[in-house]
Backbone as CSV, one residue per row, in Angstrom:
resi,resn,N_x,N_y,N_z,CA_x,CA_y,CA_z,C_x,C_y,C_z
1,UNK,-50.836,-38.572,-62.905,-50.598,-38.690,-61.486,-49.100,-38.779,-61.181
2,UNK,-48.363,-39.478,-62.056,-46.928,-39.604,-61.836,-46.239,-38.247,-61.955
3,UNK,-46.710,-37.411,-62.872,-46.110,-36.088,-63.050,-46.346,-35.217,-61.818
4,UNK,-47.520,-35.301,-61.242,-47.836,-34.516,-60.046,-46.966,-34.973,-58.875
5,UNK,-46.844,-36.281,-58.716,-46.015,-36.817,-57.638,-44.563,-36.417,-57.819
6,UNK,-44.051,-36.507,-59.026,-42.670,-36.125,-59.313,-42.455,-34.637,-59.052
7,UNK,-43.395,-33.804,-59.446,-43.288,-32.367,-59.232,-43.292,-32.034,-57.741
8,UNK,-44.190,-32.614,-56.991,-44.258,-32.354,-55.554,-43.011,-32.859,-54.832
9,UNK,-42.529,-34.018,-55.224,-41.318,-34.563,-54.596,-40.119,-33.678,-54.867
10,UNK,-39.951,-33.238,-56.100,-38.813,-32.371,-56.424,-38.935,-31.026,-55.717
11,UNK,-40.132,-30.510,-55.556,-40.348,-29.257,-54.843,-39.963,-29.395,-53.375
12,UNK,-40.391,-30.475,-52.744,-40.084,-30.697,-51.327,-38.582,-30.899,-51.128
13,UNK,-37.948,-31.671,-51.990,-36.503,-31.867,-51.883,-35.749,-30.567,-52.136
14,UNK,-36.237,-29.762,-53.043,-35.620,-28.464,-53.311,-35.688,-27.541,-52.108
15,UNK,-36.772,-27.577,-51.380,-36.897,-26.756,-50.175,-35.940,-27.212,-49.087
16,UNK,-35.761,-28.507,-48.949,-34.882,-29.006,-47.899,-33.426,-28.654,-48.183
17,UNK,-33.042,-28.584,-49.433,-31.668,-28.218,-49.786,-31.422,-26.746,-49.503
18,UNK,-32.350,-25.871,-49.841,-32.146,-24.442,-49.639,-32.339,-24.018,-48.194
19,UNK,-33.025,-24.812,-47.394,-33.244,-24.409,-46.000,-31.948,-24.416,-45.203
20,UNK,-31.008,-25.273,-45.528,-29.737,-25.311,-44.832,-28.719,-24.333,-45.372
21,UNK,-29.031,-23.673,-46.470,-28.075,-22.774,-47.102,-27.813,-21.524,-46.278
22,UNK,-28.729,-21.163,-45.402,-28.566,-19.938,-44.629,-27.755,-20.160,-43.353
23,UNK,-27.431,-21.390,-43.046,-26.687,-21.682,-41.833,-25.180,-21.606,-42.027
24,UNK,-24.733,-21.463,-43.269,-23.298,-21.411,-43.529,-23.029,-20.505,-44.728
25,UNK,-21.801,-20.052,-44.819,-21.388,-19.231,-45.946,-19.963,-19.595,-46.319
26,UNK,-19.355,-18.833,-47.214,-17.966,-19.083,-47.587,-17.021,-18.844,-46.416
27,UNK,-17.469,-18.116,-45.417,-16.655,-17.818,-44.237,-16.883,-18.821,-43.115
28,UNK,-17.470,-19.956,-43.431,-17.699,-21.002,-42.440,-19.116,-20.991,-41.925
29,UNK,-19.406,-21.918,-41.030,-20.759,-21.994,-40.470,-21.032,-20.817,-39.533
30,UNK,-22.295,-20.432,-39.452,-22.675,-19.359,-38.539,-22.676,-19.869,-37.104
31,UNK,-22.302,-19.005,-36.189,-22.270,-19.365,-34.769,-22.493,-18.112,-33.939
32,UNK,-22.890,-18.312,-32.690,-22.980,-17.180,-31.771,-21.566,-16.717,-31.472
33,UNK,-21.324,-15.439,-31.604,-19.994,-14.879,-31.424,-20.033,-13.810,-30.344
34,UNK,-19.174,-13.962,-29.357,-19.053,-12.925,-28.333,-17.891,-12.028,-28.727
35,UNK,-18.219,-10.780,-29.049,-17.212,-9.828,-29.492,-16.488,-9.212,-28.300
36,UNK,-15.411,-8.498,-28.575,-14.584,-7.928,-27.517,-15.333,-6.926,-26.650
37,UNK,-16.330,-6.253,-27.232,-17.089,-5.280,-26.442,-18.194,-5.929,-25.603
38,UNK,-18.280,-7.268,-25.639,-19.257,-7.991,-24.837,-20.556,-8.293,-25.554
39,UNK,-20.750,-7.753,-26.740,-21.990,-8.000,-27.472,-21.942,-9.375,-28.146
40,UNK,-23.126,-9.932,-28.405,-23.253,-11.224,-29.065,-23.852,-11.007,-30.440
41,UNK,-23.385,-11.787,-31.414,-23.911,-11.700,-32.768,-23.870,-13.087,-33.386
42,UNK,-24.752,-13.366,-34.333,-24.810,-14.644,-35.028,-24.190,-14.430,-36.405
43,UNK,-22.887,-14.720,-36.512,-22.126,-14.447,-37.731,-21.235,-15.649,-38.056
44,UNK,-20.675,-15.691,-39.280,-19.759,-16.789,-39.619,-18.545,-16.824,-38.699
45,UNK,-18.039,-18.025,-38.453,-16.944,-18.238,-37.509,-15.696,-17.452,-37.904
46,UNK,-15.317,-17.468,-39.178,-14.108,-16.762,-39.592,-14.241,-15.264,-39.412
47,UNK,-15.412,-14.712,-39.626,-15.631,-13.279,-39.406,-15.521,-12.982,-37.920
48,UNK,-16.063,-13.865,-37.096,-15.971,-13.703,-35.641,-14.524,-13.671,-35.194
49,UNK,-13.737,-14.639,-35.666,-12.339,-14.722,-35.263,-11.531,-13.542,-35.776
50,UNK,-11.828,-13.068,-36.981,-11.079,-11.920,-37.518,-11.409,-10.628,-36.790
51,UNK,-12.584,-10.576,-36.128,-12.959,-9.403,-35.336,-12.529,-9.533,-33.877
52,UNK,-11.780,-10.587,-33.549,-11.296,-10.768,-32.195,-12.314,-11.378,-31.248
53,UNK,-13.357,-11.979,-31.781,-14.380,-12.586,-30.933,-14.141,-14.069,-30.713
54,UNK,-14.972,-14.644,-29.879,-14.915,-16.074,-29.619,-16.276,-16.678,-29.941
55,UNK,-16.261,-17.746,-30.747,-17.516,-18.376,-31.142,-17.867,-19.488,-30.154
56,UNK,-19.163,-19.719,-30.054,-19.631,-20.795,-29.177,-20.673,-21.630,-29.880
C-alpha cells in the first residue's frame, strides 16, 4: 500500500511541475503581445519586444 501511495503522489507532483513549464521559456514568460500590425499573439516577452510589440 505504501508503494502505491508513493507512486501516485510522485505522479501527481510530477504533473504539477510540468504543467507550468509551458507558461515560460528561455525568452521569458509568455504574454499577450500586440504587434505593430495590430495583431495579437501569445509569445514570450523578449520575442515580443524584439519584434517591436508591446506585452500586456
